[in-house]
C-alpha positions as CSV (number, residue, x, y, z in Angstrom):
1,X,34.1,66.9,11.1
2,X,32.3,66.8,7.6
3,X,29.1,68.5,8.6
4,X,31.0,71.5,9.7
5,X,32.7,71.6,6.3
6,X,29.3,71.5,4.9
7,X,28.0,74.2,7.3
8,X,30.8,76.7,6.3
9,X,30.1,75.8,2.5
10,X,26.4,76.8,2.7
11,X,27.2,80.0,4.7
12,X,29.9,81.0,1.8
13,X,27.3,79.9,-1.1
14,X,24.7,82.2,0.9
15,X,26.9,85.2,1.2
16,X,27.9,85.1,-2.6
17,X,24.3,85.2,-3.4
18,X,23.4,87.8,-1.0
19,X,26.3,90.0,-2.3
20,X,24.7,89.4,-6.1
21,X,21.5,90.6,-4.8
22,X,22.7,93.4,-2.7
23,X,21.7,96.3,-4.8
24,X,18.3,94.8,-5.6
25,X,16.7,94.8,-2.1
26,X,15.6,98.3,-1.0
27,X,16.9,99.4,2.5
28,X,13.7,99.1,4.1
29,X,13.2,95.6,3.3
30,X,16.8,94.8,4.5
31,X,15.6,96.5,7.7
32,X,12.4,94.4,8.3
33,X,14.2,91.3,7.1
34,X,16.8,91.8,9.7
35,X,14.4,92.5,12.2
36,X,12.8,89.4,11.5
37,X,15.7,87.5,11.8
38,X,16.6,89.0,15.1
39,X,13.3,87.8,16.6
40,X,14.0,84.7,15.2
41,X,17.4,84.7,16.9
42,X,15.7,85.7,20.3
43,X,12.8,82.9,20.0
44,X,15.7,80.2,19.2
45,X,17.8,81.6,22.3
46,X,14.8,81.5,24.7
47,X,14.0,77.9,23.6
48,X,17.5,76.8,24.0
49,X,17.8,78.6,27.4
50,X,14.9,76.6,29.1
51,X,17.1,73.3,28.5
52,X,19.0,74.2,31.6
53,X,18.4,72.3,34.7
54,X,19.8,74.5,37.4
55,X,19.3,78.3,37.1
56,X,22.1,79.0,39.8
57,X,24.5,77.3,37.5
58,X,23.5,79.6,34.5
59,X,23.8,82.8,36.7
60,X,27.1,81.8,38.1
61,X,28.4,80.7,34.3
62,X,27.2,84.1,32.9
63,X,28.9,86.2,35.5
64,X,32.4,84.1,35.7
65,X,32.2,84.2,31.9
66,X,31.6,88.0,31.8
67,X,34.4,88.6,34.4
68,X,37.0,86.5,32.5
69,X,35.7,87.7,29.0
70,X,35.8,91.3,30.1
71,X,39.5,90.9,31.5
72,X,40.6,89.4,28.2
73,X,38.7,92.0,26.3
74,X,37.4,89.3,23.7
75,X,35.1,91.6,21.9
76,X,38.1,94.1,21.3
77,X,40.1,91.5,19.8
78,X,37.1,90.1,17.8
79,X,36.2,93.5,16.4
80,X,40.1,94.5,15.7
81,X,40.1,91.2,13.7
82,X,37.0,92.5,11.8
83,X,38.6,96.1,11.3
84,X,41.6,94.3,10.1
85,X,39.5,92.5,7.5
86,X,37.6,95.8,6.7
87,X,40.8,97.5,6.2
88,X,42.2,95.0,3.6
89,X,38.8,95.2,1.7
90,X,38.0,98.6,2.1
91,X,38.2,100.3,-1.6
92,X,38.5,103.8,-0.2
93,X,35.5,105.3,-1.7
94,X,34.4,107.2,1.1
95,X,31.1,105.0,1.6
96,X,30.7,103.5,5.1
97,X,31.4,100.0,5.3
98,X,30.0,97.4,7.6
99,X,32.5,94.7,7.0
100,X,33.7,94.3,10.4
101,X,29.9,94.5,12.0
102,X,29.0,91.7,9.5
103,X,31.9,89.6,10.4
104,X,31.3,89.9,14.1
105,X,27.6,89.8,14.2
106,X,27.5,86.8,11.9
107,X,30.4,84.8,13.7
108,X,28.5,85.3,17.1
109,X,25.3,84.1,15.4
110,X,26.6,81.1,13.8
111,X,28.6,80.1,16.8
112,X,27.0,80.8,20.3
113,X,23.8,79.2,19.6
114,X,22.5,75.9,21.1
115,X,22.4,74.2,17.8
116,X,26.1,75.1,17.1
117,X,27.0,73.8,20.5
118,X,24.9,70.7,20.9
119,X,25.1,69.7,17.1
120,X,29.0,70.0,17.4
121,X,28.9,68.1,20.6
122,X,26.8,65.3,19.0
123,X,29.2,65.1,15.8
124,X,32.0,64.5,18.2
125,X,30.5,62.0,20.7
126,X,28.2,59.9,18.6
127,X,28.6,60.7,14.8
128,X,25.2,62.3,14.7
129,X,24.9,65.4,12.2
130,X,21.3,66.1,12.2
131,X,21.4,69.0,14.3
132,X,24.5,70.5,12.4
133,X,22.9,69.9,9.0
134,X,19.4,71.7,10.4
135,X,21.6,74.5,11.6
136,X,23.1,74.6,8.1
137,X,19.8,75.4,6.5
138,X,19.2,78.1,8.7
139,X,22.7,79.6,8.4
140,X,22.4,79.5,4.6
141,X,19.0,81.6,4.7
142,X,20.5,83.9,7.2
143,X,23.7,84.4,5.2
144,X,21.9,85.7,2.2
145,X,20.3,88.4,4.2
146,X,23.1,89.1,6.3
147,X,25.7,89.7,3.4
148,X,23.0,91.5,1.4
149,X,22.7,93.7,4.4
150,X,26.2,94.0,5.9
151,X,28.4,93.1,2.8
152,X,31.4,90.8,2.4
153,X,32.4,90.6,6.1
154,X,29.8,87.7,6.5
155,X,31.5,85.5,4.5
156,X,34.5,85.4,6.8
157,X,32.3,84.1,9.8
158,X,32.8,80.7,7.9
159,X,36.3,80.9,9.3
160,X,35.1,81.4,12.7
161,X,32.4,78.4,12.4
162,X,35.2,76.1,11.1
163,X,37.3,76.8,14.2
164,X,34.9,77.0,16.8
165,X,32.4,74.4,15.8
166,X,35.0,72.1,14.5
167,X,37.1,72.7,17.6
168,X,34.0,71.5,19.7
169,X,33.6,68.5,17.7
170,X,37.4,67.5,18.0
171,X,37.6,68.3,21.5
172,X,34.3,66.3,22.5
173,X,35.8,63.2,21.3
174,X,38.5,63.5,24.2
175,X,36.0,64.7,26.6
176,X,33.3,62.2,26.1
177,X,33.8,61.0,29.9
178,X,32.9,64.3,31.4
179,X,30.3,65.9,29.0
180,X,27.3,64.5,30.5
181,X,23.9,65.2,29.5
182,X,23.8,67.7,32.5
183,X,26.9,69.7,31.6
184,X,25.8,69.8,27.8
185,X,22.3,71.2,29.1
186,X,23.8,73.8,30.7
187,X,26.2,74.9,28.1
188,X,23.3,75.1,25.8
189,X,21.4,77.3,28.3
190,X,24.4,79.8,28.8
191,X,25.0,80.1,24.9
192,X,21.4,80.4,24.2
193,X,21.1,83.4,26.5
194,X,23.8,85.0,24.4
195,X,21.8,84.5,21.4
196,X,19.1,86.5,23.4
197,X,21.3,89.2,23.9
198,X,22.4,89.1,20.2
199,X,19.2,89.3,18.8
200,X,18.5,92.3,21.1
201,X,21.7,94.0,19.9
202,X,20.5,93.3,16.1
203,X,17.1,95.1,17.2
204,X,19.2,98.0,18.5
205,X,17.8,97.8,21.7
206,X,20.8,96.9,23.6
207,X,24.6,97.1,22.9
208,X,25.9,94.3,25.0
209,X,29.3,93.0,24.6
210,X,28.4,89.2,23.7
211,X,31.8,88.2,22.7
212,X,32.8,89.1,26.4
213,X,30.6,86.5,27.6
214,X,31.6,83.5,25.7
215,X,33.9,82.1,28.5
216,X,30.7,81.5,30.3
217,X,30.0,78.6,27.9
218,X,33.0,76.5,29.4
219,X,32.1,77.3,32.9
220,X,29.8,74.3,33.1
221,X,32.3,71.9,31.9
222,X,34.6,73.0,34.7
223,X,31.7,72.5,37.2
224,X,31.2,69.2,35.8
225,X,35.0,68.2,36.2
226,X,34.7,69.1,40.0
227,X,31.4,67.5,40.2
228,X,29.1,70.2,40.7
229,X,26.8,69.4,37.6
């Protein structure tokens, strides 16, 4: 868990730095930097998606995950949480606020990627923190840019990282018997495809409800339990 605490701390520090320099970055620079980060997210996503060994399992996981996620409507609840935070912090000065957007986008980017899943599993299964520490560096840099562009909402994504990433680490300790390399590879592939979708959203090419796809990450675990992975 210590690596996840470090990860969250770096995100918070990066956000504070981003908030301090927010007024000093012209909007056109913010936009091009965000576009660059979106392309990097897509690159990471495509790279992780290739880790999968069975395309059929990836397709089934995405389809079943989308069905479950849409029934629950995770996207709606996540946005409601972001809007609640926004309402608490909104100054009421009539200016457009991006607190909810920053919270949701940053939470998804930091949590559903291959490095978050694999890193948390490695930490729980073998005590190897290398992947999470590498992710921490990337998260720190992106948190500066995200908070400078979207505001204070990004800082609350550190709580999402703590609960999600920390939860996977703790669960991995108890699920070590079923989390084979094949299952982890398929979880990575599914999560990485979601990162590709998030990158497209950040580029404003699509408006995919990425949060509603999240249950798909757990489908390979269920398939592993019944011996299909």
